[in-house]
Residue, then its C-alpha position, 0 to 999 in steps of 0.5 A: m245484650g248489645l256490642i257495646g253492653l258486651i264491651i261494657s260487661w268485659i271491662i268491668i269483669g276485667a278489672i274485678i278479675g285484675l284486682i283480685a288476681r293482685a290483691i292476691l299475688p304478693g308483693k307491688q305490681a307496677m301497673g295501672i288500673g288499665m293494665t290491671i283490667i287488659l290482664g284481667v279480661i286475658g286471665a279471664i280467656v286464659g282461665g276458660f282455656i284452662g276450664s276447657l282443658f278439664g271438661g268445662d266449657g271453656i270461653s263459651g263458658i265465659m260469655n254466656n255465664p261470667w258471673s258464676i263461681g267457677t267462672i270468677l275463680l277459673s279467671v282469677v287463676g287465669a288473671i294470676i298466671v298472666m300477672v306472674i308472666y307480665g311481671l317476669v317480662t317486665k321486670n328487668r325493665a327500669 
């Protein structure tokens, strides 16, 4: 897969993971689809790091097989963590 295909894949994965994480998180998250995609991609990376702490493939697992159920679950957990932190950071902004 070329660079363009990889970028498109990450955008799609980020959108899916971000939307799943937003659906799981309680309350209203004040962010657009662009921020959802960005936080979904960052969450996938965080999930990869979490997976590597428990002996998984880490980031290389996300790159090699982004559509496995384990990768998706870890990515959603990572995205939830990132969205909670984002919500705490932006909570007091008007």
